[in-house]
N, C-alpha and C positions, 0 to 999 in steps of 0.2 A: 504494500500500500504506500502510495506516494505521500511525501510531505511529513514534516514533524512540526506539530503545533502545540501551544500550551493546552493543558488539560484541566477542566474543572468538573467537579461533581459534588453532590451534596449528600449528607446523611439525612434520612427521612425522620421527621419528628411527628407533628400532629396533622390531622385532616384539616383542611381549610382551603379557601380560594387563594391561591398564590398569584402574585403579579411579578413581572419580570423586571430585573434591573440588568441592562445589557443583554447577555445571552442566556442567563440563568433563570430558571423558573423556580421560585421559592415555594415549594409545596409543603403542606403539613399532613402528617399521618398519625394515626394512633400509635403510641409508643410500642415499638416492636418487641420489647421485653415482655409486654403483656399479651402479645398476639400468640395464639396457639400455633404449634408446629404442625398441627393436623392439616389435612388437605384444605385448600381454600378454593372458592369459586372464582371464575374469571370475572364475573360481575363485581364481586366483593373487592377484588384487587384493583382492576383496571378502570372500571367506570368512574369512580371518584377522581382518579388521576386525570383521565381524559376530560371529564366535565370541568375540572378546575382549570386545566390548561386551555381548553377551548374558549373560555371567557377572556383570556388575555393574549392568546397567540396572534390574533389578528392585529393587535397593536404593537407587536414585537417584530423587530428585524434583527435576528441574532447576528452579531458581528463575526465575520470569519476569524478575527483575531482571538476569539474566545473559544474556538473549537478545541476538542479534546484530543483527538487521536489522529494517527496517520491516515491518509485518504487513499482509497482505491480509485484510480483514474481509468475507468472503463470506456470513456468517451473515445479514446484512440482506437478501440477495437470495434467500433460501430460500422466501419466501412465494409461493404460486401466482400471485398477481396480478402478480408481476414475472417470471414464467417465460415471457417473450415469445419468439417465434421469432427466430432470428438475422437481423439485417439483412443484405442482400446486399452483398457486396463488389463493387468495380468490376470489370467484365469485363476479362480480360487484354489484349484488343486496344485497350481504352480507357485503359489505364494511361499516365501520363506516363513520361518517361524515368527509369530507375533507381528505379522504384516497384514495390511489391508490394500485393496486395489486403489490405484490412482489413475484418473483419467484427465487428459488435457483437452480443454475446450477453447474455442476461439483462438487457437494457436498458442496463447500464452498462459491460460488459466488452469492451475492444478486443482482438481475437484476430487474430494473424497465423500463418502456417505457415512452418516451417523444419525442416531436418534437421541432424543432428549427425554428423559424421565418417562419412558414407555410410549412415546409418540411414534409417529411414522418415520420411516427412513428419509433423510433429507440430503440433497446435494449441497455441499458446503465448500467454499473456496478456502484452500489451505494457504495461510498467509504468514510469512516470517517477518513482516514489517509492522505487525501490531500484536497486541496481547488481549485476548478475550474472545469468547464465543458470542457473536451477535446474530440474533434471528428475530423475525417478526413474532409478535405475541401469539398469533394463532398457530404457529408451527411447533409449539412445545407440548409435551405430553401432560396428562393430568395425574400421573401416578403420585407425584410428590410436589404439588403446586404450593409454594410458600409465599409469604408476604415479602415484598421488596425491602431491601435494606438501604439502598441508595439510589440516586438518579444522576443523570448527566446528559450532556449534549455532545454528540460525536459528529464528525464531518469526513466526507470523502472529497479529496482535492479535485475530483472531476466535477464538483458542483452540487453536492447534496449534503444537507445536515439532517440529523435525526435525534429525537428525544428517546431515551431509554431508561429503564429501571433495571436494577440488579436483583436477581432472585438467587438466594443462597440454597445450598444443600440439594442441588439437582444432580442427576447422574447422566453421563454421556456414554452411549453404547456405540462403539466403532464397528461392531460386528466381529465375527470370527472369534468370539469369546473374549474380546477386549472391552472391558467396561470399567469406567472410572468409579471411584468412591465419590462421596458428596463434594460438590464443587459449585462455584457460582457461574451463572450465565447472564448475559445482558440481553434484555428483551426490548426490541424496538417497538414503540407505540405509534409513532407517526414521524414522517419526514417531509422535508420541503427543499426544492431546488434553490440554489443561490445564484444561478445565472439565467439569463433569458433563454439560452439554448436548452437549459435543463428542463424548463417548463414544457418543452415540446418533446424532448427525447426521453427523459426519465423523471417524471413528476412524483415518483414514489420510490421507496426503498426497493420494492420488488422490481420495478422497471429498471432501476439502476444496475441491478445484478443480473438481469435477464440475459444480456449478451454473453455472460459467462456460464449461463445455464445453472446458476446457483441461487439458493434462497437465503443464504447467510454466509458469514465469514468466521473462520476459526483462526484467530491470531495466536501464534505459538512462540513469539519472541519475548523472553522473560525480561529483557532490557528495553522493551518498547515503551513509548510514551503512554499508550492507552489503547482501548478504553479502560482496561483493568490495570491494577497495580502489580508490579513484579515484587519479588523475584519468582513467584510461582505462576504457573499457567494451568490451563485445563489438563495438560499432559501430566502435571505434577500430581494430579489426583488419581492417576493410574496405579494399580497395585505393584508392590515390589520394585524390581529394577526396571520395569517398563516405564517408570517415570523419569528415567535418567536422560532421555533425549529421543530424537526422531531422525531416522535416515530418510531423506526424500530422494527417491530414485525415479526421476521423470522418464529417462530413457527406458528404464526397466518396468515402468508402470505400477509401482507400488510404494507404500510408505511403511517403514518398519520401526516399531517402538522398542526402547530399551537401550542398553549400551551399544556403542558403535560396533556393528558386526564386521566392519571392514578394517583391515590393517593399513598402515601407511597413511598417506595423505598429509596435508599441512593444515594445522589448526591456528586460527586467529582469534583474538579476544573480541567478543561482541557478536551480536546478531543484527539487531536493528540500530546498533550504536557502536559500529566498528570504525577503525581508522586504517585506511589502505592507501596505497600509492597507485595513481593512474597515469598512463602515458597514451597519448593520442598521436598516431603516426610516428614521426621522428622527433616529436617534441620532447620537452623535459618531463621527467616524472614529477607529479604533483601530489602532495599529501592531502587527502580529503577525508572528512567525516563521511561515513558510508552506512546506508541501510542495505543490508543483504536481504533482498526482498523478493520472495517467490511470487507475490501478488502485485509486483510493481510494473507489470506489462513490459514496456521496452526501456524503462528506466529514465534516469536523468543524469546530466553531467554538468558540473559547475563551469561557468564561462571561463574562469581563470585557468582551467586545465587545457585550454585550446590555444595554440600558438597564434592562430589567425583570428582569435576572438570568436565571434559568432553572435547571432541575434538571439537574445533571451526569448524563450517561448517557441522558437523554431527547433526543428530536429536537426541533428548533426548530418552533414552531407553524406551521401553514399560513398563506399570504397575507402572509408577511414578505418585503419587498424586500431583497435582499442586493446591495450594490455593492462591488466590489473594485477598488482603485486602486493606482497605483504607490506606491513607498515615500514619496515626498514628498506624496502625497495629491492631486496635481494632475491626473492622467490616469486616466480610468475605463477599466479593462481589460475587465471583463465585468460583467454584471448579470443577475439572475434573481429570480423570485418563488417562494418555497417552496410546495409542495403537500403533501397528505396522504401522498403516496408519494415525494416528492423533497425531502428536507430534511436538513441536516447534523445530526450528533449533537453535543450540548453537552459540552465537555470542560473540565477545570481550566485555569486561565490559564497554568500552567507548560508545558502541552503546545502543540505547533504547531497552527496552523490547517491543515487539509487541504482543498484545493479540491474533491476528488472529481472526477468525470467532467464536471461541468457546463461548465467553460470549453472543454473539448475538444469537447463536444457542440454548442457554439454556433458553432464555426468552426475553421479551421486554426491549429495552434500549432507553432512550430518550436523544437526542442531543439538548442541549439548547444553546442560544446565548445571548451575552451582559449581563454577560460575558460567555465565553465558558465553558460549564459544561456537564457532563455525568451523567445520573441517571440510576442506575441498579434497575430493578423492579422484578427480580426473584432471590431473595437471598436464599442461601442454608439454610435448616432448621436443 
């Protein structure tokens, strides 16, 4: 998911009609300590929230500077040329131990299936640029519906903001016998576009994710800005050593939980908050803050990393060789040449470089926790 933006969220206190200051909606709820842990009804939980917000949202224009989490920019994959059929996931009988199938849609988007608290199976975008499982409220199961503990406003840099509440003590079932213990999920209640184009292309949370053929996003970067707090993730709630990390093997068509099953590779500190060196063409290597982002589409590159400059907001020209190295500039992690349809967007130097999907497309990458690390297993020769 592209972008790194300040994050705000609130703890829920008492029911009442809240009005907004800036982008935050100050809601009140019955003290949660007194709320029963037993199953709750959708109406009991969400109707008062929606009713309270509806009275004030028309008068509110949430500022993009107050958005919480990194954004998924799917607008760049709306073009018909990129509407490729989904690549096939690995057949169940061929999966390694503790693995689930992974499907690529719209060329760049890694999709897995999961269910929440006994609900139906959902296609979810697997994202290493954020932290937290975000789904619309009607997609969650009723087995263990709890009262929300906090709320917030999230944003996708493609031009969408959404209001969500956090539900504690949910379970996430990845299939193949891989089920989490109690964990928190973020439930989207409503969303609004922040650009004129957005009102026509993706006026809702569902429409925004539709090009990726997903209904929600699973952020697994323990060092990401949001919407959830690190250092834990949904993966941390898996039993035993399955919580240690995730191997994302896009070429192989699967995701594998647990310790890194592959030997070798090069490990760098950070996932959504790494520091790497980038070189474009024959230019100098440039040290850049980096989001290693499976959901970052074609990525971004800071203007200062380009010898010839470049126009902010435009994509890098085709036939440019991009080499990405470790922080010390000594080890080449991955390399590719841009094309007319596969090129990062140029951003101001103050912004992070976003790898986009390319390093994941080139080979297996392991996401590790405690501390947050990324291991590249397909180094250029």
